[in-house]
N, C-alpha and C positions, 0 to 999 in steps of 0.2 A: 173150530171147526162148523161145516155147516149141519144143523139140527136135521133128523131124518123128518121124515113127511108124516104128520100127523091125520087124524080123522079130517074128512071135509067141512067140519064146524068150525077148524081154525083158519087164521086168515093166512093165505097164501100169497108169497112174495117171491119174485126174481129179481133180482137185481144184477144189472149187465153193462159190465163197462165196454166201451166203444173203441174202437180203432186199436185194437189188440193187436203190436208187430209193427205199428207207424215210426214207430223208436225206443230208444232204454228207456228214457223217461216215461212212457206210456206203461211199458212194460212192468217196469218195476213198481209202478203205482198200481198195479191191476195184482202183482202178485201180492204186495203189500195189503191191499184191500182182502184179498180172498182169504188170507193166512190170519186174518184180523176177523174174518166171521161176518163180513158185511157185503161180500160180494161174490155171489154164485156162478156167473158165467162171463164170458169176454168173447166178444166178435171178431174174429181174425183177419185182418187184412192182407190177402196172400201174397202180393207182388211188391210190400214195402221193405223198407231194408231191416226191420226190426223184426222180420219175421222168423228167421231161426233161433233168436234169443226166446220169440214169445213162444215155438215151440218145445223148447227145454223148461222153462217155466212151465208148460201144459202137461208135459211127462213127467214132472216133481209135482204135478197135483192134480191126481187122477179125479178128484170131488169136481172141480174146475170143469165145467163143461162148455165146451168152445165150440163156437159156430162159425159159419163162414158171413164174413162183413163185405158184400158183393160191393165193391167200387167201380163207379161208371164216371167220377168227375172227383175233383181234386185228387189226385194219386197219379199213381203208375199204372200203366196198361201190361199186359203181358208183352205186348208186342206194339210196336206202329203200324197204324192203320188208316183208314180215311175218320174214324175217331179221333185220334190222337193227332197232337203235335208230333213234328220230327223226330222227338227223343223218346216217343212213346208217353207223354203227359196227357192225361186225361183232361176235357174241359175245366178250366178253373171256377166254372158256377155253376149251379146246380141248376138255375135257371136256364141259361144256355144249352146246357145237356138236355133238360128236358122237351127243350123246343126240337131240337137236332133229332134227338131221337121220336118223335112224334111225328116230323114233317117231312125228314129227309131219307125216303126210302131207298135212296144210294147206300145208304150208311146200315142198313138193317143187316145184312149177312157180315157187317166185322163187326157191329153191336153183340149178334149172336155168336159169332167164334169168341169174344173177348167173353162173355157169360159162361161159355162152356170152358175156357181154359182155367176161370176162376172156381169153378165148381171141382175141376179134374184136379186143378193143385191143390185143393183141399182136401179130395180123397185121396192124395197122393202122399199125406200127412198120414196117415192111418188112424186119423182121429174118428172118432163115432159121427155119423153123419146125423144130427138132429134136428137143429135149426139154423136159419139161413136169415139175414136182414141185409139193411142196405147204410151203406155213408150217406148222408144227408137223406136218409129214405126213400133212396131213389128207387131200391127194388118195385116202390107202389107204383111206380108210374106204368101205367098199363100194358105199352109195350114192353119195357124192360119185364115185366111181371110175366106175360105171355109167354117170352123167348125164354124166362125163367124155370116156369114149371116142369117141361119135361127133363130137366136137367136133375132139379128136386127130386122127382118121380124115380128117374134113372138111379140115385146116389142114395136114394131112402129118407132124405130129408122130410118130417111130419110136421113141422111148426116155423113160423115164421112172425115176426113182428107185424102185428097190424095195428098200427098207431089209434089208438080212441082213448084219446085221451079227453077226460069230462071238462065241459067249457063250451064257450061259444065264442070264443075268439077265433077270427078268419083263418089263421092257420090251423088250428086245432078242424076245425069244421071243411076245411079242402082235405085234409088226411082223413076225418073219418068217411068222407065219402069214397075216396080212392081205398081206402082199407074195406069200406063194405062191397066194393068190387071184387076187390084180392080175395076176400072171406067165401064167395060164393063159388070161386075156381079151385080155392084150395079145399073145399069141403069135399069135390067130387075124387080127392087122392085121400080122402080120410084123413087129412092136415086140419091143424086150426091155428089160431094165436091164442093170446092171452086177453082177459076179458078185458081189462083197460092198461091204460101204460101210461105212465107221467114221466117230463123229461122235457116235452117237446117245448110248452112255454120256458122251461126254467134253463135250457142248452147254454153249456158254458158258464153257468151261476150255482152250481149244486155246492151250497156251502151246508155245513153240520146244522144250522138251524132251517133251512129250507129243507134240508132233507128228514127231520124231524115231523116237520109240518105235511111232508107227504105221507109219511107214516101213519101219521092220523087219518089221513083220507084209504086207508087199505081198509076195505068191509069184508064182513066174513065168509061171503058168497065167492066164490069163480076164483080167476087166478088175477093178479095183479102184477107189472112189471113196472121198476125205475129202472133208468137207463141214465149213465153218465159217462162223462169223459176222463177218467181216470189221467193225471198229470198234466192236465189242462184246466182244470178248475180253479175258482180264483184261490182256495188254502187250501191244504191237507184236511180231509176229517175225522173229526173226532170220534174214533171207532168204538169206542168204551160207551161214550153217550148214545151211540147210536144203536148199539147192542142191548144196551140197558131200556131203550125207547121200543126198541124191539119186544122185548121179553114183556113188556108192560103192556102190551098192545096184544099179545098173545098171538106174533110173528112167527109163521116157519117159514124160514127162506129154503127157498128151493130151487130148480132151475128147468129145464125146457125137456132134461130126460125123464123127471119125477111127473110132470104134464104128460107125455106120452103114457109114463108108467100107469097113472089115475085115470086113462082113459082106453085102456086094454080089455077091461071087462065089456066093454059098448062096442068093441069093434069085432 
């Protein structure tokens, strides 16, 4: 079970499983990690084939915080449009999608319609609207973020993933810059992200030793997120080892709803 929120001096960690709803393999891995007490939230792809199964899992586990995994590349759209292929397939490359959305104003209306459709589909599930993020972090693309904010505000989303991964790797620096710009806009809605995020440099390679190393980097102050891709990592995680490491470090596992609750007195 996920432990309750402790006083502010403890190490507060969110562990997120991305691509929830993609397929049964991902869904089953998310559920297993949550039941084992090492995963606290999951980001839902509302247009993928496994979404109904994912929703059944979410309803079995009310403590599993589920957010919207806004998908604008490498997946299925709500409907065919100028940003998709003839069968509704989204651009197969994040880079190509980013260039399309930045420089082709003729697709702006269809891009906004797709964003709106995904927020609306999430709202229709009846799950609480707490946080959203994006497949391949495309939610931080300036055009995408600007188009998304009105819908986040409309449905009550307060938290998004700001990819603030410590270090100076080129990809980390790019996403830090994008996240800094997004954070300023999000603050106008009294929203926020966590203080640091791990997983960018380890994408597709979160093993038990890597997870333990990341736990060593969780500081006492602020909120930290580790995200991973259940069902697509190199090997199953040893959840007993990870739970033990969390306890040794004094880490409390929470989720975006806990983050919002911790902000309530200041708002």
